[in-house]
PDB file of N, CA, C and O in Angstrom:
ATOM      1  N   UNK A   1       0.846  -1.171   0.000  1.00  0.00           N
ATOM      2  CA  UNK A   1       0.000   0.000   0.000  1.00  0.00           C
ATOM      3  C   UNK A   1       0.891   1.233   0.000  1.00  0.00           C
ATOM      4  O   UNK A   1       1.833   1.327   0.788  1.00  0.00           O
ATOM      5  N   UNK A   2       0.602   2.147  -0.856  1.00  0.00           N
ATOM      6  CA  UNK A   2       1.375   3.377  -0.945  1.00  0.00           C
ATOM      7  C   UNK A   2       0.493   4.531  -0.487  1.00  0.00           C
ATOM      8  O   UNK A   2      -0.675   4.619  -0.868  1.00  0.00           O
ATOM      9  N   UNK A   3       1.052   5.405   0.324  1.00  0.00           N
ATOM     10  CA  UNK A   3       0.301   6.560   0.795  1.00  0.00           C
ATOM     11  C   UNK A   3      -0.277   6.340   2.173  1.00  0.00           C
ATOM     12  O   UNK A   3      -0.143   5.264   2.754  1.00  0.00           O
ATOM     13  N   UNK A   4      -0.911   7.356   2.683  1.00  0.00           N
ATOM     14  CA  UNK A   4      -1.513   7.265   4.001  1.00  0.00           C
ATOM     15  C   UNK A   4      -0.496   7.293   5.121  1.00  0.00           C
ATOM     16  O   UNK A   4      -0.858   7.100   6.282  1.00  0.00           O
ATOM     17  N   UNK A   5       0.771   7.528   4.806  1.00  0.00           N
ATOM     18  CA  UNK A   5       1.801   7.608   5.830  1.00  0.00           C
ATOM     19  C   UNK A   5       2.267   6.280   6.376  1.00  0.00           C
ATOM     20  O   UNK A   5       2.951   6.249   7.399  1.00  0.00           O
ATOM     21  N   UNK A   6       1.919   5.177   5.728  1.00  0.00           N
ATOM     22  CA  UNK A   6       2.316   3.847   6.206  1.00  0.00           C
ATOM     23  C   UNK A   6       3.749   3.551   5.780  1.00  0.00           C
ATOM     24  O   UNK A   6       4.123   3.789   4.632  1.00  0.00           O
ATOM     25  N   UNK A   7       4.548   3.032   6.708  1.00  0.00           N
ATOM     26  CA  UNK A   7       5.920   2.621   6.395  1.00  0.00           C
ATOM     27  C   UNK A   7       5.887   1.398   5.480  1.00  0.00           C
ATOM     28  O   UNK A   7       4.990   0.561   5.581  1.00  0.00           O
ATOM     29  N   UNK A   8       6.853   1.304   4.605  1.00  0.00           N
ATOM     30  CA  UNK A   8       6.962   0.130   3.752  1.00  0.00           C
ATOM     31  C   UNK A   8       7.494  -1.071   4.520  1.00  0.00           C
ATOM     32  O   UNK A   8       8.255  -0.916   5.476  1.00  0.00           O
ATOM     33  N   UNK A   9       7.095  -2.266   4.104  1.00  0.00           N
ATOM     34  CA  UNK A   9       7.641  -3.491   4.667  1.00  0.00           C
ATOM     35  C   UNK A   9       7.112  -3.895   6.027  1.00  0.00           C
ATOM     36  O   UNK A   9       7.734  -4.716   6.702  1.00  0.00           O
ATOM     37  N   UNK A  10       5.989  -3.349   6.452  1.00  0.00           N
ATOM     38  CA  UNK A  10       5.429  -3.735   7.745  1.00  0.00           C
ATOM     39  C   UNK A  10       4.268  -4.707   7.537  1.00  0.00           C
ATOM     40  O   UNK A  10       3.675  -4.761   6.460  1.00  0.00           O
ATOM     41  N   UNK A  11       3.956  -5.466   8.571  1.00  0.00           N
ATOM     42  CA  UNK A  11       2.809  -6.365   8.502  1.00  0.00           C
ATOM     43  C   UNK A  11       2.020  -6.281   9.791  1.00  0.00           C
ATOM     44  O   UNK A  11       2.497  -5.754  10.796  1.00  0.00           O
ATOM     45  N   UNK A  12       0.820  -6.800   9.750  1.00  0.00           N
ATOM     46  CA  UNK A  12      -0.067  -6.800  10.913  1.00  0.00           C
ATOM     47  C   UNK A  12      -0.685  -8.183  11.013  1.00  0.00           C
ATOM     48  O   UNK A  12      -1.402  -8.606  10.107  1.00  0.00           O
ATOM     49  N   UNK A  13      -0.418  -8.891  12.100  1.00  0.00           N
ATOM     50  CA  UNK A  13      -0.970 -10.229  12.277  1.00  0.00           C
ATOM     51  C   UNK A  13      -0.017 -11.305  11.800  1.00  0.00           C
ATOM     52  O   UNK A  13       1.126 -11.038  11.428  1.00  0.00           O
ATOM     53  N   UNK A  14      -0.518 -12.530  11.822  1.00  0.00           N
ATOM     54  CA  UNK A  14       0.279 -13.692  11.417  1.00  0.00           C
ATOM     55  C   UNK A  14      -0.598 -14.661  10.644  1.00  0.00           C
ATOM     56  O   UNK A  14      -1.821 -14.664  10.786  1.00  0.00           O
ATOM     57  N   UNK A  15       0.042 -15.482   9.825  1.00  0.00           N
ATOM     58  CA  UNK A  15      -0.669 -16.546   9.119  1.00  0.00           C
ATOM     59  C   UNK A  15      -0.382 -17.877   9.801  1.00  0.00           C
ATOM     60  O   UNK A  15       0.442 -17.957  10.712  1.00  0.00           O
ATOM     61  N   UNK A  16      -1.075 -18.925   9.347  1.00  0.00           N
ATOM     62  CA  UNK A  16      -0.790 -20.254   9.877  1.00  0.00           C
ATOM     63  C   UNK A  16       0.591 -20.700   9.399  1.00  0.00           C
ATOM     64  O   UNK A  16       1.255 -19.975   8.658  1.00  0.00           O
ATOM     65  N   UNK A  17       1.019 -21.880   9.816  1.00  0.00           N
ATOM     66  CA  UNK A  17       2.393 -22.326   9.539  1.00  0.00           C
ATOM     67  C   UNK A  17       2.718 -22.470   8.055  1.00  0.00           C
ATOM     68  O   UNK A  17       3.890 -22.417   7.682  1.00  0.00           O
ATOM     69  N   UNK A  18       1.717 -22.650   7.205  1.00  0.00           N
ATOM     70  CA  UNK A  18       2.008 -22.757   5.767  1.00  0.00           C
ATOM     71  C   UNK A  18       1.634 -21.488   4.995  1.00  0.00           C
ATOM     72  O   UNK A  18       1.769 -21.446   3.772  1.00  0.00           O
ATOM     73  N   UNK A  19       1.169 -20.464   5.695  1.00  0.00           N
ATOM     74  CA  UNK A  19       0.823 -19.206   5.038  1.00  0.00           C
ATOM     75  C   UNK A  19      -0.477 -19.253   4.269  1.00  0.00           C
ATOM     76  O   UNK A  19      -0.697 -18.440   3.372  1.00  0.00           O
ATOM     77  N   UNK A  20      -1.336 -20.186   4.606  1.00  0.00           N
ATOM     78  CA  UNK A  20      -2.586 -20.373   3.876  1.00  0.00           C
ATOM     79  C   UNK A  20      -3.683 -19.410   4.308  1.00  0.00           C
ATOM     80  O   UNK A  20      -4.421 -18.897   3.466  1.00  0.00           O
ATOM     81  N   UNK A  21      -3.802 -19.157   5.618  1.00  0.00           N
ATOM     82  CA  UNK A  21      -4.862 -18.265   6.086  1.00  0.00           C
ATOM     83  C   UNK A  21      -4.417 -17.508   7.327  1.00  0.00           C
ATOM     84  O   UNK A  21      -3.471 -17.905   8.006  1.00  0.00           O
ATOM     85  N   UNK A  22      -5.105 -16.423   7.612  1.00  0.00           N
ATOM     86  CA  UNK A  22      -4.776 -15.596   8.778  1.00  0.00           C
ATOM     87  C   UNK A  22      -5.030 -16.377  10.058  1.00  0.00           C
ATOM     88  O   UNK A  22      -6.022 -17.096  10.180  1.00  0.00           O
ATOM     89  N   UNK A  23      -4.106 -16.221  11.020  1.00  0.00           N
ATOM     90  CA  UNK A  23      -4.235 -16.925  12.296  1.00  0.00           C
ATOM     91  C   UNK A  23      -4.334 -15.955  13.474  1.00  0.00           C
ATOM     92  O   UNK A  23      -5.076 -16.214  14.421  1.00  0.00           O
ATOM     93  N   UNK A  24      -3.604 -14.854  13.427  1.00  0.00           N
ATOM     94  CA  UNK A  24      -3.571 -13.887  14.527  1.00  0.00           C
ATOM     95  C   UNK A  24      -3.923 -12.510  13.971  1.00  0.00           C
ATOM     96  O   UNK A  24      -3.463 -12.140  12.891  1.00  0.00           O
ATOM     97  N   UNK A  25      -4.737 -11.753  14.706  1.00  0.00           N
ATOM     98  CA  UNK A  25      -5.163 -10.405  14.298  1.00  0.00           C
ATOM     99  C   UNK A  25      -5.827 -10.410  12.926  1.00  0.00           C
ATOM    100  O   UNK A  25      -5.446  -9.641  12.043  1.00  0.00           O
ATOM    101  N   UNK A  26      -6.812 -11.272  12.751  1.00  0.00           N
ATOM    102  CA  UNK A  26      -7.548 -11.321  11.483  1.00  0.00           C
ATOM    103  C   UNK A  26      -8.264  -9.991  11.259  1.00  0.00           C
ATOM    104  O   UNK A  26      -8.832  -9.417  12.188  1.00  0.00           O
ATOM    105  N   UNK A  27      -8.231  -9.506  10.017  1.00  0.00           N
ATOM    106  CA  UNK A  27      -8.842  -8.217   9.684  1.00  0.00           C
ATOM    107  C   UNK A  27      -9.827  -8.415   8.537  1.00  0.00           C
ATOM    108  O   UNK A  27      -9.419  -8.748   7.424  1.00  0.00           O
ATOM    109  N   UNK A  28     -11.120  -8.215   8.796  1.00  0.00           N
ATOM    110  CA  UNK A  28     -12.099  -8.283   7.710  1.00  0.00           C
ATOM    111  C   UNK A  28     -11.873  -7.143   6.715  1.00  0.00           C
ATOM    112  O   UNK A  28     -11.325  -6.101   7.074  1.00  0.00           O
ATOM    113  N   UNK A  29     -12.289  -7.340   5.489  1.00  0.00           N
ATOM    114  CA  UNK A  29     -12.058  -6.344   4.444  1.00  0.00           C
ATOM    115  C   UNK A  29     -12.727  -5.012   4.794  1.00  0.00           C
ATOM    116  O   UNK A  29     -12.195  -3.957   4.451  1.00  0.00           O
ATOM    117  N   UNK A  30     -13.874  -5.037   5.465  1.00  0.00           N
ATOM    118  CA  UNK A  30     -14.531  -3.781   5.856  1.00  0.00           C
ATOM    119  C   UNK A  30     -13.665  -2.980   6.816  1.00  0.00           C
ATOM    120  O   UNK A  30     -13.611  -1.753   6.727  1.00  0.00           O
ATOM    121  N   UNK A  31     -12.982  -3.667   7.739  1.00  0.00           N
ATOM    122  CA  UNK A  31     -12.083  -2.981   8.672  1.00  0.00           C
ATOM    123  C   UNK A  31     -10.854  -2.439   7.947  1.00  0.00           C
ATOM    124  O   UNK A  31     -10.377  -1.350   8.265  1.00  0.00           O
ATOM    125  N   UNK A  32     -10.345  -3.187   6.984  1.00  0.00           N
ATOM    126  CA  UNK A  32      -9.204  -2.719   6.197  1.00  0.00           C
ATOM    127  C   UNK A  32      -9.572  -1.445   5.444  1.00  0.00           C
ATOM    128  O   UNK A  32      -8.808  -0.479   5.445  1.00  0.00           O
ATOM    129  N   UNK A  33     -10.735  -1.438   4.804  1.00  0.00           N
ATOM    130  CA  UNK A  33     -11.192  -0.251   4.079  1.00  0.00           C
ATOM    131  C   UNK A  33     -11.376   0.931   5.019  1.00  0.00           C
ATOM    132  O   UNK A  33     -10.966   2.046   4.697  1.00  0.00           O
ATOM    133  N   UNK A  34     -11.987   0.701   6.180  1.00  0.00           N
ATOM    134  CA  UNK A  34     -12.199   1.785   7.150  1.00  0.00           C
ATOM    135  C   UNK A  34     -10.872   2.367   7.607  1.00  0.00           C
ATOM    136  O   UNK A  34     -10.748   3.583   7.760  1.00  0.00           O
ATOM    137  N   UNK A  35      -9.878   1.515   7.827  1.00  0.00           N
ATOM    138  CA  UNK A  35      -8.564   1.970   8.286  1.00  0.00           C
ATOM    139  C   UNK A  35      -7.849   2.768   7.205  1.00  0.00           C
ATOM    140  O   UNK A  35      -7.255   3.807   7.497  1.00  0.00           O
ATOM    141  N   UNK A  36      -7.896   2.302   5.973  1.00  0.00           N
ATOM    142  CA  UNK A  36      -7.263   3.025   4.865  1.00  0.00           C
ATOM    143  C   UNK A  36      -7.910   4.401   4.702  1.00  0.00           C
ATOM    144  O   UNK A  36      -7.207   5.402   4.562  1.00  0.00           O
ATOM    145  N   UNK A  37      -9.227   4.456   4.720  1.00  0.00           N
ATOM    146  CA  UNK A  37      -9.920   5.740   4.596  1.00  0.00           C
ATOM    147  C   UNK A  37      -9.564   6.667   5.748  1.00  0.00           C
ATOM    148  O   UNK A  37      -9.386   7.868   5.540  1.00  0.00           O
ATOM    149  N   UNK A  38      -9.457   6.135   6.953  1.00  0.00           N
ATOM    150  CA  UNK A  38      -9.067   6.936   8.120  1.00  0.00           C
ATOM    151  C   UNK A  38      -7.669   7.520   7.931  1.00  0.00           C
ATOM    152  O   UNK A  38      -7.445   8.698   8.207  1.00  0.00           O
ATOM    153  N   UNK A  39      -6.732   6.702   7.463  1.00  0.00           N
ATOM    154  CA  UNK A  39      -5.362   7.167   7.260  1.00  0.00           C
ATOM    155  C   UNK A  39      -5.273   8.226   6.167  1.00  0.00           C
ATOM    156  O   UNK A  39      -4.359   9.050   6.168  1.00  0.00           O
ATOM    157  N   UNK A  40      -6.218   8.202   5.243  1.00  0.00           N
ATOM    158  CA  UNK A  40      -6.258   9.206   4.181  1.00  0.00           C
ATOM    159  C   UNK A  40      -7.078  10.432   4.579  1.00  0.00           C
ATOM    160  O   UNK A  40      -7.293  11.331   3.766  1.00  0.00           O
ATOM    161  N   UNK A  41      -7.534  10.466   5.832  1.00  0.00           N
ATOM    162  CA  UNK A  41      -8.236  11.634   6.349  1.00  0.00           C
ATOM    163  C   UNK A  41      -9.729  11.663   6.094  1.00  0.00           C
ATOM    164  O   UNK A  41     -10.350  12.722   6.195  1.00  0.00           O
ATOM    165  N   UNK A  42     -10.322  10.518   5.764  1.00  0.00           N
ATOM    166  CA  UNK A  42     -11.762  10.465   5.497  1.00  0.00           C
ATOM    167  C   UNK A  42     -12.485   9.738   6.621  1.00  0.00           C
ATOM    168  O   UNK A  42     -11.946   8.813   7.228  1.00  0.00           O
ATOM    169  N   UNK A  43     -13.709  10.169   6.887  1.00  0.00           N
ATOM    170  CA  UNK A  43     -14.552   9.507   7.877  1.00  0.00           C
ATOM    171  C   UNK A  43     -15.367   8.442   7.161  1.00  0.00           C
ATOM    172  O   UNK A  43     -16.292   8.764   6.414  1.00  0.00           O
ATOM    173  N   UNK A  44     -15.035   7.183   7.380  1.00  0.00           N
ATOM    174  CA  UNK A  44     -15.697   6.100   6.651  1.00  0.00           C
ATOM    175  C   UNK A  44     -17.180   5.999   6.993  1.00  0.00           C
ATOM    176  O   UNK A  44     -17.953   5.460   6.201  1.00  0.00           O
ATOM    177  N   UNK A  45     -17.591   6.502   8.144  1.00  0.00           N
ATOM    178  CA  UNK A  45     -19.003   6.441   8.520  1.00  0.00           C
ATOM    179  C   UNK A  45     -19.844   7.480   7.779  1.00  0.00           C
ATOM    180  O   UNK A  45     -21.063   7.338   7.686  1.00  0.00           O
ATOM    181  N   UNK A  46     -19.208   8.507   7.261  1.00  0.00           N
ATOM    182  CA  UNK A  46     -19.935   9.545   6.521  1.00  0.00           C
ATOM    183  C   UNK A  46     -19.864   9.337   5.013  1.00  0.00           C
ATOM    184  O   UNK A  46     -20.585   9.997   4.265  1.00  0.00           O
ATOM    185  N   UNK A  47     -19.008   8.435   4.559  1.00  0.00           N
ATOM    186  CA  UNK A  47     -18.849   8.176   3.130  1.00  0.00           C
ATOM    187  C   UNK A  47     -19.933   7.196   2.684  1.00  0.00           C
ATOM    188  O   UNK A  47     -19.812   5.990   2.897  1.00  0.00           O
ATOM    189  N   UNK A  48     -20.978   7.712   2.072  1.00  0.00           N
ATOM    190  CA  UNK A  48     -22.111   6.876   1.675  1.00  0.00           C
ATOM    191  C   UNK A  48     -22.415   7.053   0.194  1.00  0.00           C
ATOM    192  O   UNK A  48     -22.001   8.026  -0.435  1.00  0.00           O
ATOM    193  N   UNK A  49     -23.142   6.093  -0.337  1.00  0.00           N
ATOM    194  CA  UNK A  49     -23.647   6.196  -1.701  1.00  0.00           C
ATOM    195  C   UNK A  49     -25.081   5.665  -1.698  1.00  0.00           C
ATOM    196  O   UNK A  49     -25.437   4.807  -0.890  1.00  0.00           O
ATOM    197  N   UNK A  50     -25.880   6.181  -2.598  1.00  0.00           N
ATOM    198  CA  UNK A  50     -27.290   5.786  -2.662  1.00  0.00           C
ATOM    199  C   UNK A  50     -27.468   4.750  -3.764  1.00  0.00           C
ATOM    200  O   UNK A  50     -26.999   4.925  -4.888  1.00  0.00           O
ATOM    201  N   UNK A  51     -28.155   3.671  -3.416  1.00  0.00           N
ATOM    202  CA  UNK A  51     -28.464   2.617  -4.376  1.00  0.00           C
ATOM    203  C   UNK A  51     -29.867   2.103  -4.073  1.00  0.00           C
ATOM    204  O   UNK A  51     -30.174   1.750  -2.934  1.00  0.00           O
ATOM    205  N   UNK A  52     -30.697   2.064  -5.075  1.00  0.00           N
ATOM    206  CA  UNK A  52     -32.067   1.578  -4.917  1.00  0.00           C
ATOM    207  C   UNK A  52     -32.826   2.326  -3.821  1.00  0.00           C
ATOM    208  O   UNK A  52     -33.629   1.730  -3.102  1.00  0.00           O
ATOM    209  N   UNK A  53     -32.574   3.618  -3.694  1.00  0.00           N
ATOM    210  CA  UNK A  53     -33.272   4.433  -2.718  1.00  0.00           C
ATOM    211  C   UNK A  53     -32.786   4.285  -1.288  1.00  0.00           C
ATOM    212  O   UNK A  53     -33.438   4.761  -0.359  1.00  0.00           O
ATOM    213  N   UNK A  54     -31.655   3.636  -1.102  1.00  0.00           N
ATOM    214  CA  UNK A  54     -31.130   3.417   0.247  1.00  0.00           C
ATOM    215  C   UNK A  54     -29.674   3.846   0.303  1.00  0.00           C
ATOM    216  O   UNK A  54     -28.929   3.642  -0.655  1.00  0.00           O
ATOM    217  N   UNK A  55     -29.263   4.436   1.414  1.00  0.00           N
ATOM    218  CA  UNK A  55     -27.865   4.828   1.602  1.00  0.00           C
ATOM    219  C   UNK A  55     -27.045   3.633   2.084  1.00  0.00           C
ATOM    220  O   UNK A  55     -27.455   2.907   2.990  1.00  0.00           O
ATOM    221  N   UNK A  56     -25.889   3.441   1.468  1.00  0.00           N
ATOM    222  CA  UNK A  56     -24.957   2.380   1.846  1.00  0.00           C
ATOM    223  C   UNK A  56     -23.620   3.015   2.186  1.00  0.00           C
ATOM    224  O   UNK A  56     -23.268   4.061   1.641  1.00  0.00           O
ATOM    225  N   UNK A  57     -22.883   2.389   3.078  1.00  0.00           N
ATOM    226  CA  UNK A  57     -21.528   2.829   3.385  1.00  0.00           C
ATOM    227  C   UNK A  57     -20.550   1.914   2.671  1.00  0.00           C
ATOM    228  O   UNK A  57     -20.794   0.714   2.540  1.00  0.00           O
ATOM    229  N   UNK A  58     -19.450   2.478   2.214  1.00  0.00           N
ATOM    230  CA  UNK A  58     -18.421   1.691   1.547  1.00  0.00           C
ATOM    231  C   UNK A  58     -17.908   0.582   2.459  1.00  0.00           C
ATOM    232  O   UNK A  58     -17.587  -0.511   1.994  1.00  0.00           O
ATOM    233  N   UNK A  59     -17.831   0.864   3.751  1.00  0.00           N
ATOM    234  CA  UNK A  59     -17.311  -0.106   4.715  1.00  0.00           C
ATOM    235  C   UNK A  59     -18.414  -0.909   5.383  1.00  0.00           C
ATOM    236  O   UNK A  59     -18.140  -1.669   6.312  1.00  0.00           O
ATOM    237  N   UNK A  60     -19.655  -0.759   4.934  1.00  0.00           N
ATOM    238  CA  UNK A  60     -20.807  -1.420   5.531  1.00  0.00           C
ATOM    239  C   UNK A  60     -20.931  -0.979   6.991  1.00  0.00           C
ATOM    240  O   UNK A  60     -20.127  -0.172   7.457  1.00  0.00           O
ATOM    241  N   UNK A  61     -21.890  -1.477   7.695  1.00  0.00           N
ATOM    242  CA  UNK A  61     -22.063  -1.078   9.094  1.00  0.00           C
ATOM    243  C   UNK A  61     -21.065  -1.779  10.008  1.00  0.00           C
ATOM    244  O   UNK A  61     -20.880  -1.365  11.153  1.00  0.00           O
ATOM    245  N   UNK A  62     -20.426  -2.830   9.519  1.00  0.00           N
ATOM    246  CA  UNK A  62     -19.493  -3.601  10.345  1.00  0.00           C
ATOM    247  C   UNK A  62     -18.078  -3.023  10.347  1.00  0.00           C
ATOM    248  O   UNK A  62     -17.268  -3.406  11.191  1.00  0.00           O
ATOM    249  N   UNK A  63     -17.761  -2.118   9.432  1.00  0.00           N
ATOM    250  CA  UNK A  63     -16.398  -1.599   9.331  1.00  0.00           C
ATOM    251  C   UNK A  63     -15.990  -0.754  10.520  1.00  0.00           C
ATOM    252  O   UNK A  63     -16.740   0.118  10.959  1.00  0.00           O
ATOM    253  N   UNK A  64     -14.790  -1.014  11.045  1.00  0.00           N
ATOM    254  CA  UNK A  64     -14.251  -0.206  12.140  1.00  0.00           C
ATOM    255  C   UNK A  64     -12.778   0.053  11.861  1.00  0.00           C
ATOM    256  O   UNK A  64     -12.102  -0.768  11.242  1.00  0.00           O
ATOM    257  N   UNK A  65     -12.291   1.183  12.315  1.00  0.00           N
ATOM    258  CA  UNK A  65     -10.881   1.536  12.142  1.00  0.00           C
ATOM    259  C   UNK A  65     -10.050   0.682  13.095  1.00  0.00           C
ATOM    260  O   UNK A  65     -10.362   0.584  14.282  1.00  0.00           O
ATOM    261  N   UNK A  66      -9.004   0.074  12.578  1.00  0.00           N
ATOM    262  CA  UNK A  66      -8.091  -0.718  13.403  1.00  0.00           C
ATOM    263  C   UNK A  66      -7.136   0.263  14.061  1.00  0.00           C
ATOM    264  O   UNK A  66      -6.209   0.754  13.416  1.00  0.00           O
ATOM    265  N   UNK A  67      -7.349   0.549  15.320  1.00  0.00           N
ATOM    266  CA  UNK A  67      -6.598   1.594  16.023  1.00  0.00           C
ATOM    267  C   UNK A  67      -5.136   1.238  16.240  1.00  0.00           C
ATOM    268  O   UNK A  67      -4.309   2.142  16.357  1.00  0.00           O
ATOM    269  N   UNK A  68      -4.785  -0.040  16.299  1.00  0.00           N
ATOM    270  CA  UNK A  68      -3.391  -0.432  16.513  1.00  0.00           C
ATOM    271  C   UNK A  68      -2.518  -0.125  15.294  1.00  0.00           C
ATOM    272  O   UNK A  68      -1.328   0.153  15.440  1.00  0.00           O
ATOM    273  N   UNK A  69      -3.089  -0.174  14.118  1.00  0.00           N
ATOM    274  CA  UNK A  69      -2.309   0.007  12.891  1.00  0.00           C
ATOM    275  C   UNK A  69      -1.725   1.411  12.765  1.00  0.00           C
ATOM    276  O   UNK A  69      -0.518   1.530  12.555  1.00  0.00           O
ATOM    277  N   UNK A  70      -2.510   2.474  12.879  1.00  0.00           N
ATOM    278  CA  UNK A  70      -1.924   3.801  12.693  1.00  0.00           C
ATOM    279  C   UNK A  70      -0.780   4.105  13.651  1.00  0.00           C
ATOM    280  O   UNK A  70       0.196   4.742  13.255  1.00  0.00           O
ATOM    281  N   UNK A  71      -0.877   3.665  14.891  1.00  0.00           N
ATOM    282  CA  UNK A  71       0.158   3.994  15.870  1.00  0.00           C
ATOM    283  C   UNK A  71       1.461   3.245  15.621  1.00  0.00           C
ATOM    284  O   UNK A  71       2.540   3.799  15.833  1.00  0.00           O
ATOM    285  N   UNK A  72       1.377   2.012  15.182  1.00  0.00           N
ATOM    286  CA  UNK A  72       2.589   1.205  15.019  1.00  0.00           C
ATOM    287  C   UNK A  72       3.273   1.395  13.675  1.00  0.00           C
ATOM    288  O   UNK A  72       4.488   1.225  13.573  1.00  0.00           O
ATOM    289  N   UNK A  73       2.520   1.741  12.649  1.00  0.00           N
ATOM    290  CA  UNK A  73       3.067   1.682  11.302  1.00  0.00           C
ATOM    291  C   UNK A  73       3.212   3.017  10.590  1.00  0.00           C
ATOM    292  O   UNK A  73       3.627   3.056   9.432  1.00  0.00           O
ATOM    293  N   UNK A  74       2.878   4.103  11.259  1.00  0.00           N
ATOM    294  CA  UNK A  74       3.011   5.406  10.616  1.00  0.00           C
ATOM    295  C   UNK A  74       4.444   5.905  10.680  1.00  0.00           C
ATOM    296  O   UNK A  74       5.195   5.573  11.597  1.00  0.00           O
ATOM    297  N   UNK A  75       4.807   6.704   9.696  1.00  0.00           N
ATOM    298  CA  UNK A  75       6.102   7.379   9.744  1.00  0.00           C
ATOM    299  C   UNK A  75       6.115   8.339  10.918  1.00  0.00           C
ATOM    300  O   UNK A  75       5.086   8.927  11.251  1.00  0.00           O
ATOM    301  N   UNK A  76       7.257   8.501  11.542  1.00  0.00           N
ATOM    302  CA  UNK A  76       7.384   9.451  12.660  1.00  0.00           C
ATOM    303  C   UNK A  76       7.544  10.859  12.150  1.00  0.00           C
ATOM    304  O   UNK A  76       7.665  11.793  12.943  1.00  0.00           O
TER     305      UNK A  76
END
């Protein structure tokens, strides 16, 4: 990922012993999107689009900002 002030070469969480699936600190895609938008200065809860007469959020209602990521991985 480029931009958002994230240092290159960092990771968050761990995979299983063969690298097949996430094992520690699993992050749903909605949380990843919310965190990226937060790092870019956008409020993911206010970013909506209308479809079929209903407002939807890009991160759905389940998306939350992963607070550990910005503190550990941002440039100083």
